[in-house]
C-alpha positions as CSV (number, residue, x, y, z in Angstrom):
1,M,114.0,111.4,59.1
2,K,113.1,107.7,59.7
3,N,116.7,106.8,60.5
4,Y,116.9,109.7,62.9
5,T,113.8,108.4,64.8
6,S,115.2,104.9,64.9
7,T,118.5,106.2,66.3
8,I,116.7,108.2,69.0
9,L,114.6,105.2,69.9
10,G,117.7,103.0,70.1
11,I,119.4,105.5,72.4
12,V,116.4,105.7,74.7
13,I,116.2,101.9,75.0
14,A,119.9,101.8,75.7
15,L,119.5,104.4,78.4
16,F,116.7,102.4,80.0
17,L,118.8,99.2,79.9
18,L,121.7,101.0,81.3
19,A,119.6,102.5,84.1
20,G,118.1,99.1,84.8
21,S,121.5,97.5,85.1
22,S,122.7,100.4,87.4
23,L,119.9,99.8,90.0
24,Y,119.3,96.9,92.4
25,I,116.8,96.4,95.2
26,V,117.3,94.9,98.6
27,D,114.1,94.0,100.4
28,Q,113.6,93.5,104.1
29,R,114.3,89.7,103.9
30,Q,117.7,90.1,102.4
31,Q,121.2,91.4,102.8
32,A,123.4,92.2,99.8
33,I,127.1,92.3,99.0
34,L,128.4,94.6,96.2
35,F,131.4,93.3,94.3
36,Q,133.7,95.1,92.0
37,L,135.8,92.8,89.8
38,G,135.3,90.1,92.4
39,E,136.3,92.2,95.4
40,V,133.8,93.1,98.2
41,I,133.4,96.9,98.2
42,D,130.1,97.4,100.1
43,V,127.5,95.6,102.2
44,K,123.8,96.5,102.2
45,T,121.8,95.4,105.2
46,A,118.9,97.9,105.1
47,P,116.1,97.5,102.5
48,G,116.0,100.0,99.7
49,L,117.0,100.9,96.1
50,Y,120.7,101.2,95.4
51,F,123.0,102.1,92.4
52,K,126.0,100.1,91.0
53,I,128.3,100.5,88.0
54,P,127.1,98.2,85.2
55,V,129.4,95.4,84.1
56,A,132.1,96.4,86.6
57,Q,130.0,95.7,89.6
58,N,127.7,92.9,90.6
59,V,125.5,92.1,93.6
60,R,124.9,88.9,95.5
61,Y,121.9,88.4,97.9
62,F,121.7,86.5,101.2
63,D,118.7,85.5,103.2
64,S,118.6,87.5,106.5
65,R,115.7,85.5,108.0
66,I,116.0,82.8,110.6
67,L,117.0,79.5,108.9
68,T,116.6,75.9,110.2
69,M,119.2,73.1,110.1
70,D,117.4,69.8,110.8
71,T,119.2,66.5,111.0
72,A,118.2,64.0,108.4
73,E,118.9,61.0,110.6
74,P,119.2,60.8,114.4
75,E,122.8,60.9,115.7
76,R,124.2,58.3,118.1
77,F,125.8,59.5,121.3
78,I,127.2,57.7,124.4
79,T,126.1,58.7,128.0
80,S,128.2,58.5,131.1
81,E,126.7,55.0,131.7
82,K,128.2,53.8,128.4
83,K,124.8,53.5,126.9
84,N,124.0,54.6,123.3
85,V,121.2,57.0,122.7
86,L,119.8,58.3,119.4
87,V,119.3,62.1,119.3
88,D,117.2,64.0,116.8
89,L,117.7,67.8,116.9
90,F,117.4,71.0,114.9
91,V,119.2,74.4,115.0
92,K,117.8,77.8,114.3
93,W,120.4,80.3,112.9
94,R,120.7,83.5,110.9
95,I,123.4,85.6,109.2
96,I,124.4,88.6,111.3
97,D,127.7,89.6,109.5
98,V,127.2,88.9,105.8
99,K,130.7,89.9,104.8
100,Q,132.3,87.6,107.4
101,Y,129.8,84.9,106.3
102,Y,130.9,85.2,102.7
103,V,134.6,85.3,103.5
104,S,134.4,82.2,105.9
105,V,132.1,79.9,103.9
106,R,131.9,81.7,100.5
107,G,128.3,82.4,101.2
108,D,127.4,78.7,100.8
109,E,124.5,77.7,103.1
110,M,125.4,74.0,103.0
111,L,129.0,74.8,104.2
112,A,127.6,76.9,107.0
113,Q,125.3,74.1,108.1
114,T,128.1,71.6,108.0
115,R,130.2,73.8,110.2
116,L,127.2,74.2,112.6
117,S,126.5,70.5,112.6
118,Q,130.1,69.7,113.5
119,T,130.1,72.2,116.4
120,V,126.8,70.9,117.8
121,N,127.7,67.3,117.5
122,S,131.1,67.8,119.2
123,S,129.5,69.7,122.1
124,L,126.7,67.1,122.4
125,R,129.2,64.3,122.8
126,D,130.9,66.2,125.6
127,E,127.6,67.0,127.4
128,F,126.1,63.5,127.0
129,G,129.4,61.9,128.1
130,N,129.0,63.6,131.5
131,R,125.3,62.7,132.0
132,T,123.1,59.6,132.5
133,V,120.3,58.5,130.3
134,H,117.7,60.0,132.7
135,D,119.5,63.4,132.7
136,V,119.6,63.6,128.9
137,V,116.0,62.4,128.4
138,S,114.2,64.5,131.0
139,G,116.3,65.5,134.0
140,E,118.7,68.2,132.5
141,R,117.3,68.4,129.0
142,D,116.6,72.1,129.1
143,K,120.0,72.8,130.6
144,I,121.8,70.8,127.9
145,M,119.9,72.7,125.1
146,E,120.9,76.1,126.6
147,I,124.6,75.0,126.9
148,M,124.5,73.8,123.4
149,R,123.1,77.0,122.1
150,Q,125.8,79.1,123.8
151,K,128.6,76.9,122.6
152,A,127.3,76.7,119.0
153,D,126.7,80.4,119.0
154,A,130.2,81.2,120.2
155,D,131.7,79.2,117.3
156,A,129.1,80.3,114.7
157,R,129.9,84.0,115.2
158,K,133.4,83.3,113.8
159,I,131.7,82.8,110.4
160,G,129.2,85.6,110.8
161,V,126.3,83.5,112.0
162,E,124.2,83.7,115.1
163,V,122.7,80.5,116.6
164,V,119.2,81.4,117.9
165,D,118.2,78.1,119.3
166,V,119.2,74.4,119.6
167,R,116.4,71.9,120.3
168,L,116.5,68.2,121.1
169,K,113.4,66.9,119.4
170,R,113.7,63.3,120.5
171,V,116.2,61.2,122.6
172,D,115.6,57.5,122.1
173,L,117.4,54.3,122.9
174,P,118.6,52.2,120.0
175,Q,116.2,49.6,118.7
176,E,118.0,46.6,120.2
177,V,118.2,48.4,123.6
178,S,114.6,49.6,123.4
179,E,113.3,46.1,122.8
180,S,115.2,44.8,125.9
181,V,113.9,47.7,128.0
182,Y,110.3,47.1,126.7
183,R,110.6,43.4,127.6
184,R,111.7,44.2,131.1
185,M,108.9,46.8,131.4
186,E,106.4,44.3,130.1
187,A,107.6,41.6,132.6
188,E,107.5,44.1,135.4
189,R,103.9,45.2,134.5
190,K,102.8,41.6,134.3
191,R,104.3,40.9,137.7
192,V,102.5,43.9,139.2
193,A,99.3,42.9,137.4
194,N,99.5,39.3,138.8
195,E,100.2,40.6,142.3
196,L,97.2,42.9,142.1
197,R,95.0,40.1,140.8
198,S,96.1,37.8,143.7
199,T,95.5,40.6,146.2
200,G,92.1,41.2,144.6
201,A,91.2,37.5,144.7
202,A,92.1,37.3,148.3
203,E,90.1,40.4,149.2
204,S,87.2,39.0,147.1
205,E,87.2,35.8,149.1
206,K,87.4,37.7,152.3
207,I,84.5,39.8,151.3
208,R,82.4,36.8,150.2
209,A,83.2,35.0,153.5
210,D,82.2,38.0,155.5
211,A,79.0,38.4,153.5
212,D,78.1,34.7,153.9
213,R,78.7,35.0,157.6
214,Q,76.5,38.0,157.9
215,R,73.9,36.3,155.8
216,E,73.8,33.3,158.2
217,V,73.6,35.6,161.2
218,I,70.8,37.6,159.6
219,L,68.9,34.4,158.7
220,A,69.3,32.9,162.1
221,E,68.2,36.1,163.8
222,A,65.2,36.4,161.5
223,Y,64.3,32.7,162.2
224,R,64.6,33.3,165.9
225,Q,62.4,36.4,165.7
226,A,59.9,34.6,163.5
227,Q,59.7,31.7,166.0
228,E,59.2,34.1,168.8
229,V,56.4,35.9,166.9
230,K,54.9,32.6,165.9
231,G,55.0,31.4,169.5
232,E,53.4,34.5,170.7
233,G,50.7,34.2,168.0
234,D,50.0,30.6,168.9
235,A,49.8,31.5,172.6
236,K,47.4,34.3,171.9
237,A,45.4,32.1,169.5
238,S,45.1,29.4,172.2
239,A,44.1,32.0,174.8
240,I,41.5,33.3,172.4
241,Y,40.2,29.8,171.7
242,A,40.1,29.0,175.4
243,S,38.3,32.1,176.3
244,A,35.9,31.6,173.4
245,F,35.0,28.0,173.9
246,Q,35.3,27.8,177.7
247,P,31.6,28.6,178.3
248,N,30.5,25.6,176.1
249,P,33.2,22.8,175.9
250,E,30.8,20.6,173.9
251,F,30.5,23.2,171.2
252,Y,34.2,23.6,171.1
253,S,34.6,19.8,170.7
254,F,32.0,19.8,167.9
255,Y,33.7,22.7,166.1
256,R,37.1,21.0,166.2
257,S,35.6,17.8,164.8
258,L,34.1,19.7,161.9
259,E,37.5,21.2,161.2
260,A,39.0,17.7,161.2
261,Y,36.3,16.4,158.9
262,K,36.9,19.4,156.5
263,Q,40.6,18.8,156.4
264,S,40.3,15.0,156.1
265,F,37.8,14.9,153.3
266,K,39.1,17.9,151.3
267,N,39.8,15.9,148.1
268,K,37.7,13.2,146.5
269,G,40.6,10.8,146.5
270,D,41.2,11.1,150.2
271,M,40.8,7.8,152.1
272,M,40.8,6.8,155.8
273,V,40.5,3.3,157.2
274,L,38.8,3.5,160.6
275,E,36.4,1.4,162.6
276,P,32.8,2.5,162.5
277,T,32.8,2.8,166.2
278,S,35.8,5.2,166.2
279,E,35.7,8.3,168.3
280,F,36.3,10.3,165.0
281,F,32.7,9.6,163.8
282,K,30.9,10.4,167.0
283,Y,29.3,13.6,165.6
284,L,28.3,11.8,162.4
285,K,26.5,9.1,164.3
286,T,24.7,11.3,166.8
287,P,24.7,14.9,165.5
288,G,23.9,17.5,168.1
289,R,25.3,15.6,171.0
290,S,28.3,13.6,171.9
291,A,28.3,9.8,171.8
292,K,28.0,8.1,175.1
């Protein structure tokens, strides 16, 4: 009884293993080729669960998503001006005919990328050779990328591949050329800067000269007006003094003498050397009336 149970269990396990080796799954990211004794007998592009004959048949899977081929180092190309440029690019591609892809490049992704790289580089040399540096850097860059995509796609379909996009990431001049260009740019910028500084200095001097001229005019006009106001004030003051002291000239003379005394003896150290009989002391000698 025990041997019978073991036999049944072995048969069940064998059936499970046989069923497992008879099934294979293709998901939505893949395509599959079914081989029988090394010969392609079927291609599966839709996701699902499929059957195969164990041992006699085998399956190989291929990625159906968009893949990227990116250049490791920038490639050197020559423009119509015989100038070297360094180009960094990438290519987006995917498998559209998995059977043709397998037949053409044995399903090897590296071989497919090598084929694409050769096609793109050959086309780029032709396109760059007909254009100037300005065209390839900015002027016709979009046009070049579209032409490259069309040419690369036409050749890639021969191996069962579609080229989705070709992009020029960067187009630079070689290091030695770039340094020369930068030196010329720097010299040009310095020349422009010096020219602007000279123009600015000239304008600055012109503005200063005009400001100084206006200042002198304003000061002269202010001085003239001040003198006019002062003269008018002195005239009015004289008229007021005259009208005030005209009724009593003697009082006016006395008041003016007091003012003179006040100004002359303002400080203790003030000194005057005069004769005692001087007219200056007439009100000190005979206060209240003028000396005769």
